C-alpha positions in Angstrom: 105.6 62.4 50.9 103.9 65.6 51.9 103.2 67.6 48.7 101.0 70.4 50.4 102.1 73.6 49.1 104.5 75.6 51.4 105.1 79.4 51.8 102.8 82.2 52.5 100.1 84.5 51.3 99.3 87.8 52.9 95.7 88.4 54.1 93.5 89.4 51.2 95.4 87.2 48.8 94.1 83.8 49.9 92.5 83.2 46.4 96.1 83.0 45.0 96.9 80.1 47.4 93.6 78.4 46.6 94.3 78.6 42.8 97.8 77.3 43.2 96.5 74.4 45.3 93.8 73.5 42.7 96.4 73.4 39.9 98.0 70.2 41.3 94.7 68.4 40.7 93.4 70.2 37.6 95.1 70.4 35.2 97.9 68.9 37.1 101.4 69.9 38.3 104.6 68.2 39.3 106.9 70.8 40.9 105.8 74.5 40.7 106.2 77.8 42.4 104.5 81.2 42.2 105.4 84.7 43.7 103.4 88.0 43.6 104.3 91.5 44.4 101.7 94.3 44.7 102.8 97.9 45.2 106.5 96.8 45.6 105.7 94.4 48.4 105.9 90.5 48.3 102.3 89.3 49.0 102.5 85.6 47.8 105.4 83.1 47.7 104.3 79.6 47.3 106.0 76.4 46.2 105.1 72.7 46.1 104.7 69.5 44.2 107.3 66.9 43.3 110.5 67.0 41.4 109.9 63.8 39.6 113.4 63.5 38.1 115.1 63.6 41.5 112.2 62.1 43.4 111.9 64.8 46.0 109.5 67.3 47.2 109.9 70.8 45.6 112.4 72.6 47.8 112.0 76.2 48.9 115.4 77.0 47.3 114.7 75.0 44.1 115.7 76.5 40.8 114.6 76.0 37.4 115.8 76.7 33.8 113.1 79.1 32.9 113.4 78.9 29.0 112.2 82.2 27.2 111.4 83.9 30.5 115.2 84.6 30.2 114.4 87.1 27.4 112.5 89.1 29.8 115.6 89.2 32.0 117.7 90.3 29.0 115.2 92.9 28.1 115.5 94.3 31.6 119.2 94.4 31.2 119.0 96.1 27.8 116.6 98.7 29.2 119.0 99.5 32.0 121.9 99.9 29.6 119.7 102.2 27.5 119.0 104.1 30.6 122.7 104.5 31.3 123.3 105.8 27.9 125.6 102.8 27.0 123.3 101.4 24.2 120.9 103.3 21.8 118.1 101.1 20.6 117.7 103.1 17.4 121.4 102.9 16.6 122.6 100.5 13.8 124.0 97.1 15.0 127.0 97.7 12.9 127.9 100.9 15.0 128.7 98.4 17.9 129.5 95.2 15.9 130.8 96.3 12.5 131.1 92.7 11.1 127.3 92.5 11.3 126.7 95.3 8.8 126.7 93.1 5.6 124.5 91.2 3.3 121.3 93.4 3.8 121.9 94.0 7.5 123.6 97.4 7.1 120.6 99.3 8.4 119.4 96.9 11.0 119.2 98.5 14.5 119.4 97.3 18.0 115.6 97.7 18.5 115.0 95.4 15.5 117.1 92.7 17.1 115.3 93.1 20.4 111.8 93.1 18.7 112.3 89.9 16.7 112.1 92.0 13.3 115.8 91.6 12.3 115.3 88.5 9.9 117.6 86.1 11.7 115.3 83.8 13.6 117.8 80.9 13.4 121.5 80.6 12.4 122.0 79.9 8.7 121.7 76.5 7.4 124.8 74.5 6.8 127.1 75.8 9.5 128.0 72.3 10.7 127.3 73.5 14.3 125.4 71.4 16.7 123.9 71.4 20.1 125.0 74.2 22.4 127.5 75.6 19.8 124.4 76.9 18.0 123.4 78.9 21.1 126.6 80.7 22.1 130.2 81.0 21.2 132.4 82.6 18.4 131.4 80.3 15.6 127.7 80.9 15.7 128.3 84.6 16.3 130.4 84.8 13.1 127.8 82.9 11.2 125.0 85.2 12.3 127.2 88.2 11.5 127.8 87.0 8.0 124.3 85.8 7.3 121.7 87.2 4.9 118.5 88.0 6.8 115.3 86.1 5.7 113.5 89.4 5.2 114.5 93.1 5.0 115.1 93.9 8.7 112.2 95.9 10.3 109.6 94.8 7.8 108.4 91.6 9.3 108.3 89.8 12.6 108.9 86.1 13.4 109.9 85.0 16.9 113.8 84.4 17.3 113.9 81.7 19.8 117.6 81.6 20.6 119.2 84.0 18.2 117.6 87.0 20.1 120.0 86.1 23.0 123.0 85.4 21.0 122.7 88.6 18.9 122.1 90.7 21.8 124.8 89.2 23.7 127.4 90.2 21.2 125.9 93.8 20.8 126.1 94.2 24.6 129.6 92.7 24.9 130.8 95.0 22.1 129.2 98.1 23.6 130.1 97.5 27.3 132.8 95.0 27.4 130.7 92.5 29.3 128.4 89.8 28.5 124.7 89.9 29.5 125.2 87.1 32.0 127.6 89.3 33.8 125.2 92.3 33.7 122.5 90.1 35.1 124.5 89.3 38.2 125.9 92.8 38.8 122.8 94.9 37.8 119.9 92.7 38.7 120.6 89.7 41.0 123.0 91.1 43.4 121.3 94.6 44.1 118.0 92.8 44.5 119.4 89.8 46.5 117.7 87.3 44.3 119.0 84.0 42.8 119.3 84.4 39.0 122.1 83.2 36.7 122.8 82.8 33.0 125.5 80.3 33.6 125.0 78.5 36.8 128.0 77.8 39.2 128.6 74.1 39.4 127.9 73.9 43.1 124.3 74.8 42.5 123.5 72.0 40.0 121.8 69.9 42.7 119.2 72.6 43.5 117.9 72.7 39.9 114.5 71.0 39.4 114.4 69.7 35.7 111.6 70.3 33.5 109.9 67.4 31.5 107.5 67.7 28.5 104.1 65.9 28.5 104.4 65.7 24.9 106.7 66.9 22.1 108.2 70.2 22.4 106.5 73.0 20.5 109.7 73.5 18.6 109.9 70.0 17.2 110.0 69.9 13.4 106.5 68.5 12.7 103.2 69.8 11.4 104.6 72.0 8.4 105.6 69.3 6.0 103.4 70.8 3.3 104.9 74.3 3.6 105.3 76.1 0.3 108.9 75.7 -0.9 110.8 78.9 -0.3 108.4 80.2 2.3 109.4 81.1 5.8 107.6 78.1 7.2 109.6 75.9 4.9 112.9 77.5 5.8 112.0 77.3 9.5 111.2 73.5 9.2 114.5 73.0 7.3 116.4 74.5 10.2 114.6 72.5 12.9 115.3 69.3 10.9 119.0 70.1 10.7 119.1 71.1 14.3 116.1 69.9 16.3 115.4 71.3 19.9 117.5 69.7 22.5 117.3 68.9 26.3 120.0 67.5 28.3 120.1 63.8 29.2 119.3 64.2 33.0 121.1 60.9 33.7 124.4 62.2 32.3 126.0 64.7 34.8 128.5 66.1 32.2 125.7 66.9 29.7 123.6 68.6 32.4 126.5 70.6 33.7 127.3 71.8 30.1 123.7 73.0 29.7 123.5 74.6 33.1 126.8 76.3 32.7 126.1 77.7 29.2 125.4 81.5 28.9 122.2 81.6 26.8 120.5 85.0 27.3 117.5 83.9 25.2 116.7 80.7 26.9 119.1 79.6 29.5 118.4 81.6 32.7 118.2 79.5 35.9 116.2 81.2 38.6 113.0 80.9 40.5 109.5 82.4 40.7 110.5 84.6 43.6 113.3 86.2 41.6 111.4 86.7 38.4 108.6 88.6 40.4 111.1 90.6 42.4 112.8 91.7 39.1 109.6 92.7 37.5 108.6 94.6 40.7 111.8 96.5 40.6 111.1 97.5 37.0 107.8 99.0 38.2 109.1 100.7 41.1 111.4 100.4 44.2 111.8 97.1 46.0 113.6 97.7 49.3 115.0 100.9 48.0 116.1 99.5 44.6 114.5 100.4 41.3 115.9 99.0 38.0 114.2 101.1 35.3 113.0 104.6 35.4 109.7 105.8 34.2 110.8 107.3 30.8 113.0 104.2 30.0 110.1 101.9 30.8 107.8 103.8 28.6 110.5 103.5 25.7 110.8 99.8 26.4 107.1 99.1 26.3 106.4 101.2 23.0 105.1 98.6 20.6 107.5 97.8 17.9 105.7 94.9 15.9 102.1 96.0 15.8 102.5 97.7 12.3 104.6 94.9 10.6 103.7 91.5 9.1 103.8 88.7 11.5 105.1 85.5 9.9 103.9 82.1 11.3 104.1 81.6 15.0 107.4 80.0 15.6 107.8 80.0 19.3 105.9 79.0 22.4 104.1 82.3 23.0 101.0 81.9 20.8 100.2 83.0 17.4 99.6 86.7 18.1 102.8 87.7 20.0 103.7 91.4 20.3 107.0 92.9 21.4 108.4 96.1 22.7 112.1 96.5 23.3 112.5 92.9 24.1 109.5 92.7 26.4 106.5 90.6 25.3 103.4 92.8 25.4 99.9 91.8 26.3 98.0 89.6 23.7 95.4 86.8 23.8 98.2 84.3 24.3 99.7 86.4 27.1 96.7 88.4 28.4 98.4 89.0 31.8 96.3 91.5 34.0 95.2 93.6 31.2 96.5 95.8 28.3 99.4 97.3 30.3 101.0 94.0 31.2 104.3 93.1 29.9 107.2 90.4 30.5 107.8 87.1 28.8 106.4 83.6 28.6 108.7 80.7 28.7 108.5 77.2 27.0 106.5 74.8 29.1 104.3 77.6 30.4 106.7 79.5 32.7 105.9 83.2 33.0 107.3 86.4 34.4 105.3 89.6 33.9 104.4 92.9 35.5 101.5 95.4 35.0 102.0 99.2 35.1 98.3 99.9 35.8 97.8 97.5 38.6 101.4 97.7 39.9 101.6 93.8 40.1 104.5 91.6 39.3 104.3 87.9 38.9 106.6 84.9 38.5 105.5 81.3 37.9 107.7 78.2 37.3 106.8 74.7 36.7 108.5 71.4 35.9 105.5 69.7 34.2 105.9 71.4 30.8 103.1 71.9 28.3 102.6 73.8 25.2 101.2 77.3 25.7 97.8 77.5 24.0 96.2 80.4 22.0 94.8 81.9 25.4 97.8 81.0 27.7 98.4 78.2 29.9 95.4 77.2 32.3 97.7 77.0 35.3 99.0 80.5 35.2 95.8 81.8 33.9 94.1 80.6 36.9 96.7 82.3 39.1 96.5 85.5 37.2 92.7 85.5 37.5 92.9 84.8 41.3 95.4 87.7 41.7 93.2 90.1 39.7 90.3 89.3 41.9 92.4 90.3 45.0 93.3 93.7 43.7 
């Protein structure tokens, strides 16, 4: 099977192709793709490697579930709804969702939910819910509405791996009458002509390239057994023991279909590098005449919201120093991007979608060989980002 990368790079961006090709040897790739926009123009679009689950070369139209890169998509929808005046990030959640304003959450705002400071990083223990029911649906939404936060909202930050999407989805549904998944299709995917879903149509299942971990998922309940009783670390561990991370059994078509169909705005987007890069380019400026977020709204979305609060133990896949604006992850050592003006979101396994306001660059990277993101980012997308930076 010929696994030589396919696609194109424009003149002057050859280093991106070279870095992408080298990644398959060191540190190693299975199936992967990268796309780059500069100044609103697609300058690199590459894919290659092998889908080891389905034993095929990475197809041009291959799709991947991009884990927490989904949060960057949700942040874009939220920014667009703020821009339209349909949601106020400084409004209390209870204004849109009255049942939420109980048990210490009365003053919690939409911005606190979007910046991971609301104090609900996991559903409460003892719900009896399992699997996808912990990610979406009326039962988990009711449980979160009734829950007592683990800290006073707005006073600390800890990454909300799945509840970020569950909470924002209910806020958006109450405020607009439509789910985030619906807004993604109408406001992002269709205007830009890109392939992006939260809840994949069944006829597209065969195009998905599954991701496989080289080692245990970073969300696995290990490494904190000596956590002080009552601490956040201990409570997090208790949740992960009750409800460990899950991936579908790729030999079970019904289980795979359930995962792909689930609308999970925090982790469940199915898309490709091309679409991620296009979306972020259209956040920065027009792409074929379509711009998603205006300058003033983008400035609001990128205003840091977590720099002045306590950061609890790193509890996601983004590194120990994660920072957030209004849903977007901001530049840090674990997601350095192209410099201090980069923003976007990493995804478990080392997927990445980012943009940079200073350099006017947008970047999407997806991979099926999944690794933990280290304290300075993943070496594969780090090499690609460095190559792009050298081309600017």
